[in-house]
TORPA-4810 file (N, C-alpha, C, O; in nm, 3 decimals):
<nodes>
NODE_1_-4.069_-1.002_-5.183_-4.125_-1.119_-5.177_-4.017_-1.207_-5.220_-3.952_-1.184_-5.322_X
NODE_2_-4.004_-1.276_-5.166_-3.873_-1.401_-5.228_-3.935_-1.499_-5.330_-4.046_-1.547_-5.307_X
NODE_3_-3.879_-1.525_-5.420_-3.943_-1.592_-5.503_-3.861_-1.738_-5.554_-3.882_-1.807_-5.653_X
NODE_4_-3.786_-1.751_-5.474_-3.733_-1.897_-5.462_-3.620_-1.900_-5.399_-3.556_-1.796_-5.407_X
NODE_5_-3.555_-2.018_-5.314_-3.419_-1.983_-5.242_-3.351_-2.137_-5.306_-3.402_-2.249_-5.301_X
NODE_6_-3.237_-2.100_-5.356_-3.136_-2.242_-5.398_-3.008_-2.228_-5.264_-2.949_-2.131_-5.218_X
NODE_7_-3.003_-2.361_-5.235_-2.925_-2.414_-5.147_-2.825_-2.483_-5.179_-2.859_-2.587_-5.235_X
NODE_8_-2.670_-2.464_-5.163_-2.579_-2.565_-5.196_-2.562_-2.662_-5.135_-2.554_-2.629_-5.017_X
NODE_9_-2.545_-2.818_-5.152_-2.549_-2.912_-5.074_-2.428_-2.995_-5.123_-2.389_-2.999_-5.239_X
NODE_10_-2.363_-3.075_-4.998_-2.261_-3.177_-5.061_-2.333_-3.318_-5.103_-2.273_-3.397_-5.175_X
NODE_11_-2.452_-3.342_-5.058_-2.500_-3.473_-5.085_-2.667_-3.436_-5.145_-2.769_-3.402_-5.084_X
NODE_12_-2.641_-3.459_-5.282_-2.808_-3.415_-5.340_-2.867_-3.534_-5.323_-2.986_-3.508_-5.304_X
NODE_13_-2.848_-3.671_-5.319_-2.951_-3.766_-5.301_-2.999_-3.770_-5.204_-3.119_-3.796_-5.195_X
NODE_14_-2.885_-3.735_-5.050_-2.962_-3.759_-4.911_-3.040_-3.633_-4.868_-3.125_-3.637_-4.779_X
NODE_15_-3.002_-3.503_-4.945_-3.088_-3.389_-4.921_-3.243_-3.426_-4.989_-3.354_-3.420_-4.935_X
NODE_16_-3.214_-3.457_-5.100_-3.344_-3.534_-5.192_-3.436_-3.628_-5.093_-3.554_-3.602_-5.068_X
NODE_17_-3.389_-3.701_-5.059_-3.453_-3.815_-4.960_-3.509_-3.734_-4.842_-3.630_-3.740_-4.824_X
NODE_18_-3.428_-3.656_-4.755_-3.490_-3.587_-4.634_-3.591_-3.476_-4.716_-3.712_-3.497_-4.706_X
NODE_19_-3.559_-3.393_-4.772_-3.685_-3.304_-4.808_-3.800_-3.344_-4.853_-3.908_-3.304_-4.809_X
NODE_20_-3.784_-3.440_-4.959_-3.916_-3.512_-4.980_-3.995_-3.544_-4.867_-4.100_-3.486_-4.840_X
NODE_21_-3.939_-3.649_-4.793_-4.008_-3.652_-4.680_-4.054_-3.532_-4.579_-4.164_-3.518_-4.525_X
NODE_22_-3.964_-3.466_-4.572_-4.016_-3.365_-4.457_-4.139_-3.274_-4.555_-4.257_-3.264_-4.521_X
NODE_23_-4.089_-3.223_-4.660_-4.174_-3.146_-4.705_-4.327_-3.197_-4.728_-4.423_-3.127_-4.695_X
NODE_24_-4.337_-3.302_-4.778_-4.502_-3.399_-4.818_-4.594_-3.348_-4.708_-4.667_-3.256_-4.747_X
NODE_25_-4.609_-3.379_-4.595_-4.684_-3.300_-4.530_-4.719_-3.144_-4.539_-4.820_-3.112_-4.475_X
NODE_26_-4.667_-3.061_-4.594_-4.675_-2.923_-4.612_-4.732_-2.910_-4.785_-4.750_-2.799_-4.834_X
NODE_27_-4.747_-2.996_-4.839_-4.790_-3.002_-4.981_-4.700_-3.017_-5.065_-4.729_-3.006_-5.184_X
NODE_28_-4.553_-3.048_-5.022_-4.434_-3.045_-5.152_-4.391_-3.168_-5.202_-4.392_-3.273_-5.138_X
NODE_29_-4.344_-3.151_-5.344_-4.313_-3.296_-5.374_-4.236_-3.257_-5.518_-4.256_-3.167_-5.599_X
NODE_30_-4.130_-3.376_-5.512_-4.025_-3.321_-5.607_-4.057_-3.301_-5.720_-4.139_-3.377_-5.771_X
NODE_31_-4.006_-3.197_-5.791_-4.107_-3.124_-5.948_-3.998_-3.133_-6.067_-4.037_-3.132_-6.183_X
NODE_32_-3.843_-3.143_-6.031_-3.775_-3.112_-6.098_-3.607_-3.196_-6.058_-3.551_-3.169_-5.951_X
NODE_33_-3.560_-3.269_-6.134_-3.417_-3.281_-6.167_-3.357_-3.269_-6.238_-3.407_-3.309_-6.343_X
NODE_34_-3.247_-3.226_-6.249_-3.154_-3.185_-6.409_-3.008_-3.151_-6.369_-2.976_-3.091_-6.267_X
NODE_35_-2.937_-3.193_-6.452_-2.781_-3.117_-6.457_-2.776_-3.009_-6.561_-2.801_-3.041_-6.677_X
NODE_36_-2.754_-2.915_-6.537_-2.713_-2.780_-6.618_-2.549_-2.769_-6.626_-2.505_-2.785_-6.513_X
NODE_37_-2.458_-2.751_-6.710_-2.323_-2.744_-6.686_-2.254_-2.816_-6.578_-2.169_-2.779_-6.497_X
NODE_38_-2.310_-2.921_-6.596_-2.238_-3.041_-6.480_-2.248_-3.023_-6.353_-2.182_-3.066_-6.258_X
NODE_39_-2.364_-2.936_-6.364_-2.449_-2.921_-6.188_-2.539_-2.982_-6.189_-2.612_-2.978_-6.288_X
NODE_40_-2.572_-3.067_-6.074_-2.663_-3.177_-6.070_-2.778_-3.058_-5.957_-2.736_-2.999_-5.858_X
NODE_41_-2.899_-3.051_-6.002_-2.967_-2.987_-5.894_-3.115_-3.068_-5.881_-3.129_-3.170_-5.950_X
NODE_42_-3.208_-3.030_-5.806_-3.350_-3.087_-5.754_-3.433_-2.968_-5.717_-3.381_-2.899_-5.629_X
NODE_43_-3.536_-2.932_-5.757_-3.662_-2.849_-5.729_-3.752_-2.914_-5.672_-3.760_-3.036_-5.682_X
NODE_44_-3.845_-2.834_-5.594_-3.937_-2.880_-5.513_-4.037_-2.768_-5.544_-4.017_-2.646_-5.536_X
NODE_45_-4.179_-2.850_-5.590_-4.292_-2.729_-5.576_-4.388_-2.768_-5.490_-4.428_-2.881_-5.460_X
NODE_46_-4.427_-2.633_-5.446_-4.535_-2.658_-5.341_-4.673_-2.650_-5.358_-4.715_-2.636_-5.472_X
NODE_47_-4.742_-2.656_-5.276_-4.900_-2.634_-5.296_-4.988_-2.548_-5.391_-5.100_-2.563_-5.439_X
NODE_48_-4.886_-2.447_-5.399_-4.921_-2.346_-5.510_-4.867_-2.360_-5.631_-4.878_-2.273_-5.717_X
NODE_49_-4.810_-2.462_-5.646_-4.769_-2.499_-5.773_-4.643_-2.457_-5.837_-4.610_-2.505_-5.946_X
NODE_50_-4.551_-2.346_-5.760_-4.413_-2.284_-5.751_-4.320_-2.376_-5.695_-4.327_-2.457_-5.603_X
NODE_51_-4.196_-2.330_-5.804_-4.082_-2.403_-5.752_-4.015_-2.305_-5.693_-3.952_-2.224_-5.761_X
NODE_52_-4.021_-2.297_-5.526_-3.940_-2.202_-5.469_-3.839_-2.261_-5.368_-3.769_-2.181_-5.307_X
NODE_53_-3.823_-2.418_-5.340_-3.686_-2.424_-5.300_-3.592_-2.542_-5.362_-3.652_-2.648_-5.380_X
NODE_54_-3.488_-2.541_-5.388_-3.387_-2.563_-5.497_-3.269_-2.589_-5.416_-3.248_-2.530_-5.310_X
NODE_55_-3.178_-2.696_-5.476_-3.092_-2.777_-5.397_-2.988_-2.791_-5.532_-3.020_-2.809_-5.649_X
NODE_56_-2.891_-2.780_-5.489_-2.761_-2.795_-5.618_-2.644_-2.871_-5.530_-2.636_-2.870_-5.407_X
NODE_57_-2.574_-2.924_-5.604_-2.414_-2.970_-5.548_-2.337_-2.874_-5.584_-2.327_-2.810_-5.689_X
NODE_58_-2.279_-2.873_-5.480_-2.175_-2.809_-5.483_-2.071_-2.831_-5.341_-2.070_-2.750_-5.248_X
NODE_59_-1.980_-2.964_-5.345_-1.926_-3.062_-5.275_-1.821_-2.942_-5.179_-1.790_-2.964_-5.062_X
NODE_60_-1.783_-2.833_-5.245_-1.641_-2.779_-5.210_-1.707_-2.610_-5.143_-1.641_-2.528_-5.078_X
NODE_61_-1.813_-2.602_-5.172_-1.877_-2.485_-5.127_-2.021_-2.458_-5.067_-2.098_-2.364_-5.083_X
NODE_62_-2.031_-2.599_-4.977_-2.175_-2.600_-4.933_-2.249_-2.462_-4.871_-2.179_-2.374_-4.820_X
NODE_63_-2.368_-2.451_-4.877_-2.448_-2.333_-4.835_-2.414_-2.364_-4.656_-2.423_-2.477_-4.609_X
NODE_64_-2.375_-2.239_-4.569_-2.370_-2.267_-4.404_-2.484_-2.237_-4.367_-2.569_-2.189_-4.442_X
NODE_65_-2.507_-2.270_-4.208_-2.606_-2.296_-4.131_-2.710_-2.170_-4.166_-2.687_-2.049_-4.165_X
NODE_66_-2.855_-2.254_-4.204_-2.956_-2.152_-4.280_-3.080_-2.186_-4.204_-3.106_-2.303_-4.176_X
NODE_67_-3.152_-2.093_-4.172_-3.279_-2.111_-4.144_-3.393_-2.110_-4.267_-3.414_-2.014_-4.342_X
NODE_68_-3.441_-2.198_-4.270_-3.582_-2.217_-4.349_-3.714_-2.223_-4.281_-3.728_-2.295_-4.182_X
NODE_69_-3.810_-2.152_-4.327_-3.974_-2.140_-4.260_-4.008_-2.160_-4.388_-3.946_-2.114_-4.484_X
NODE_70_-4.122_-2.239_-4.394_-4.228_-2.289_-4.492_-4.355_-2.266_-4.436_-4.376_-2.321_-4.328_X
NODE_71_-4.465_-2.182_-4.498_-4.606_-2.190_-4.454_-4.706_-2.320_-4.488_-4.728_-2.383_-4.592_X
NODE_72_-4.753_-2.326_-4.361_-4.868_-2.479_-4.365_-4.978_-2.476_-4.331_-4.990_-2.417_-4.223_X
NODE_73_-5.076_-2.515_-4.376_-5.230_-2.496_-4.373_-5.249_-2.473_-4.264_-5.303_-2.363_-4.251_X
NODE_74_-5.216_-2.561_-4.109_-5.300_-2.533_-3.999_-5.158_-2.600_-3.927_-5.051_-2.618_-3.985_X
NODE_75_-5.186_-2.626_-3.811_-5.106_-2.649_-3.742_-5.072_-2.790_-3.717_-4.975_-2.831_-3.653_X
NODE_76_-5.183_-2.872_-3.786_-5.161_-3.048_-3.784_-5.054_-3.042_-3.878_-4.957_-3.110_-3.846_X
NODE_77_-5.045_-2.967_-4.005_-4.931_-2.968_-4.102_-4.820_-2.958_-4.025_-4.728_-3.038_-4.041_X
NODE_78_-4.812_-2.844_-3.919_-4.674_-2.812_-3.879_-4.620_-2.906_-3.782_-4.500_-2.917_-3.760_X
NODE_79_-4.723_-2.984_-3.717_-4.672_-3.135_-3.634_-4.666_-3.235_-3.747_-4.589_-3.326_-3.715_X
NODE_80_-4.713_-3.253_-3.857_-4.685_-3.369_-3.944_-4.539_-3.333_-4.015_-4.463_-3.427_-4.036_X
NODE_81_-4.500_-3.200_-4.050_-4.362_-3.173_-4.093_-4.290_-3.171_-3.986_-4.191_-3.238_-4.018_X
NODE_82_-4.278_-3.139_-3.888_-4.191_-3.177_-3.739_-4.162_-3.301_-3.735_-4.046_-3.335_-3.711_X
NODE_83_-4.275_-3.406_-3.760_-4.264_-3.573_-3.730_-4.212_-3.636_-3.839_-4.176_-3.754_-3.841_X
NODE_84_-4.210_-3.580_-3.903_-4.173_-3.614_-4.063_-4.022_-3.601_-4.110_-3.954_-3.686_-4.169_X
NODE_85_-3.988_-3.477_-4.069_-3.846_-3.444_-4.048_-3.768_-3.525_-3.932_-3.663_-3.585_-3.954_X
NODE_86_-3.816_-3.521_-3.839_-3.737_-3.643_-3.748_-3.722_-3.795_-3.808_-3.618_-3.861_-3.808_X
NODE_87_-3.829_-3.830_-3.851_-3.815_-3.921_-3.895_-3.714_-3.976_-4.017_-3.659_-4.086_-4.032_X
NODE_88_-3.713_-3.821_-4.121_-3.585_-3.850_-4.185_-3.471_-3.774_-4.161_-3.396_-3.706_-4.231_X
NODE_89_-3.481_-3.822_-3.966_-3.300_-3.793_-3.924_-3.276_-3.639_-3.903_-3.163_-3.591_-3.895_X
NODE_90_-3.400_-3.559_-3.894_-3.332_-3.418_-3.870_-3.290_-3.393_-3.741_-3.338_-3.487_-3.677_X
NODE_91_-3.217_-3.307_-3.647_-3.183_-3.257_-3.548_-3.273_-3.160_-3.488_-3.298_-3.054_-3.546_X
NODE_92_-3.317_-3.185_-3.387_-3.401_-3.054_-3.297_-3.282_-2.982_-3.309_-3.181_-3.052_-3.319_X
NODE_93_-3.262_-2.822_-3.310_-3.182_-2.730_-3.294_-3.276_-2.594_-3.205_-3.233_-2.498_-3.141_X
NODE_94_-3.413_-2.639_-3.234_-3.515_-2.534_-3.163_-3.643_-2.595_-3.132_-3.679_-2.696_-3.193_X
NODE_95_-3.726_-2.533_-3.030_-3.856_-2.602_-2.987_-3.900_-2.594_-3.129_-3.857_-2.504_-3.200_X
NODE_96_-4.014_-2.718_-3.191_-4.091_-2.703_-3.310_-4.209_-2.604_-3.260_-4.256_-2.545_-3.357_X
NODE_97_-4.257_-2.576_-3.165_-4.332_-2.433_-3.155_-4.291_-2.312_-3.208_-4.376_-2.235_-3.253_X
NODE_98_-4.132_-2.272_-3.209_-4.119_-2.175_-3.181_-4.144_-2.056_-3.305_-4.121_-1.936_-3.296_X
NODE_99_-4.202_-2.137_-3.430_-4.261_-2.024_-3.523_-4.398_-1.968_-3.486_-4.445_-1.884_-3.563_X
NODE_100_-4.483_-2.010_-3.359_-4.577_-1.945_-3.302_-4.582_-1.795_-3.285_-4.684_-1.727_-3.273_X
NODE_101_-4.464_-1.756_-3.286_-4.426_-1.599_-3.223_-4.479_-1.536_-3.375_-4.561_-1.445_-3.381_X
NODE_102_-4.422_-1.596_-3.483_-4.449_-1.541_-3.612_-4.605_-1.565_-3.633_-4.694_-1.480_-3.633_X
NODE_103_-4.616_-1.680_-3.647_-4.785_-1.696_-3.696_-4.806_-1.853_-3.658_-4.710_-1.929_-3.643_X
NODE_104_-4.941_-1.893_-3.646_-4.945_-2.028_-3.604_-4.936_-2.098_-3.706_-4.997_-2.204_-3.697_X
NODE_105_-4.884_-2.080_-3.803_-4.901_-2.185_-3.946_-4.772_-2.186_-4.017_-4.763_-2.218_-4.136_X
NODE_106_-4.655_-2.145_-3.930_-4.486_-2.174_-4.027_-4.457_-2.292_-3.954_-4.527_-2.348_-3.869_X
NODE_107_-4.355_-2.322_-3.995_-4.281_-2.434_-3.931_-4.140_-2.406_-4.024_-4.136_-2.375_-4.143_X
NODE_108_-4.030_-2.427_-3.934_-3.908_-2.427_-3.958_-3.789_-2.546_-3.962_-3.806_-2.654_-3.906_X
NODE_109_-3.676_-2.515_-4.030_-3.575_-2.632_-4.005_-3.448_-2.537_-4.020_-3.432_-2.470_-4.122_X
NODE_110_-3.358_-2.535_-3.911_-3.236_-2.485_-3.926_-3.115_-2.557_-3.920_-3.008_-2.498_-3.935_X
</nodes>
């Protein structure tokens, strides 16, 4: 079981704004912001009260193309996540129902 994931990003403010909007329908909220050893980071806490999604600034070495998949309470939450991500400037790279082959209550961003 994966406890958490940390993604290196060029622009933490932009990532924080995007994921704050996109993850809200899934019950996530911004839960932690700090700078450790000169590195700024942001953590999101999910509906289970666990911090499992982190972003850190690393402009020189950002993470490459990555696929994320979060659990949702129901299909309505999946649709709300998709709508919020699009409103926050996400680009569609796969059909929004692609997670249906895994489970009916997952949603993903690539």
